[in-house]
Residue, then its C-alpha position, 0 to 999 in steps of 0.5 A: m519518332p519513337k512512341l512515348t509510354k507511361t509509366r507509373l511508379k509503384l510506391k509501397q504503401e505504409p499500414c496504417m498505425n494508431n499511436t500505440e503501433k508506432a511506438n511499439a514498432e519503434l520499440r523493435r527498432v530500438k531493440e534490434f539495433q541495440c542487439h548490435s550497437e551500444a548507442k542509442p540510434k539517431n532520429l529518436d522520438p524524444s518522449l520515446l527515448l525519455r520513456m526508454t531512460i525511465l523503464e530502463k532505472p531500476m525501481r528504488s519506490f516500494i510499499l511493504a504490506s502487512k499487518n506486522v510493522e516489525k516485518s516491513l521494517e525487517k524486510a526494508g533492511k534486507i533489502c538495503l544490505e542487498n543494495k551495500i546501503d550502510s545503516f548510518d544512512i538509513t532515516i526511519e520516519s515513523f508517525e503517532k498519527p496520518i501522515g499529513i501534507e506538512d509531514v510531507r513537506k518536512l520529508q521531502k526537504n531531506l530527501f535529496f541530501k547525499p548519502l554519507r558512506a556508500e553510494f545510496k542512501a534509504l528513507v523508511i516512511n512508516a504510515f501504518r497509522g494512516i496517511t491521508i489523500e492530500s499527503q499521497n499526492a504530495l508524495l507522487k512526485i518523489l515516489e514516481e521520481p526519486p533522488a538517484s542515490c535515495f531507495i524510498f519505501l513506504i510502510v502500510e498495513n493494507v494497499n488498499i488504502l493508497l490511491p491507484t497513482i501511488v500504488s502503480r509508481c512502486k513495486i509492491i511487497k506484500l508480506e504473509d501474516e503468521k496470522n490470517p484474519a480472515e480464518i474465524n472462530i464463529e464460535d468465538i464471534v458468537n461468545l463475544i457477542k453475548n458479553l458485549s450484549s451483556e449488562n454486567a461491566g466487569i465481563k467487558l472491562k475484562l475482554a477490553q484488558d484481553f484485546g488491548k495488551s498492544r496496539e498491533e493485537a487491539i488492530e487484529s482481534l477488532e479486525k476478526a471480530i468485525i468480520g465475523m460479525r459480518e459473516i453472522l450478519l450475511n447468514k442471518i440475512n440468508s437463511s433464518a438461522d442466528p447464532a447470535g440471537r442477535n436481529s440485524k439492527d443490533l448487529i450492525k450497530l455492534i459492528n459499528k461501534l467496534e469500527e469506530g474503536r479499531l479506527a481509534v486505536k489506529t489512527t489517535n495517540v490513546n491508549q488501545r485499552f482504555i479506547l476499548e473500555n469506552t468501547f466495549l461500555s457503550i455497547 
């Protein structure tokens, strides 16, 4: 009688992988397949297929950040031109105050209309005067998945005012400004502090006139003044030297006053010179 022998099958064990490693392995398999075929491989995980489809779509939501709103509008126009968007199909929405939730709802109603003269259209949202947190949350969905025929441009002064969820869903374009607010002449700031500390109302009104030639110039001048005064305050804290001749509490009050004025110029419809006059006279 023949002797029976037991044999054991040696099974190849798959390495243990976490979800990220599995997704990366699946992506590699897809890429290898696409090298030899234009079709999608069979038995592909639906969630991964959706993820691939999203990644393959060109980015059509942009954030343009600059101190100069005209420069941002110009950049948006160039991108539209590159994508052959007719000027008739470009809508620019500007607001005199921070964008609210009702403003976003109105934008959403017109967003899904098809372009009239080309394959694509563009919506330029000028949020230079600010945008509320609620409005950003309402914009989140359309920025993440804009209509197939629409480019969306969100214009802001600074990306830092936006929620991280908004920023992560857009292509960020930071435009360099001709003037760098960080380059501060401390001597000019010292003279400004002395003038603002003066009892002479005429000097303060003259400052308001110089600062308030336009809304953009007023905001930029106030930002420079605030940055310079903060530098002086830090120097005073770190050393006994005080070029402005003011104690720390007075400097902090002065900075807060200017910051209030800056926000009022940026977020209200009130004439910038009127705001500056009231701010400077109250110091």
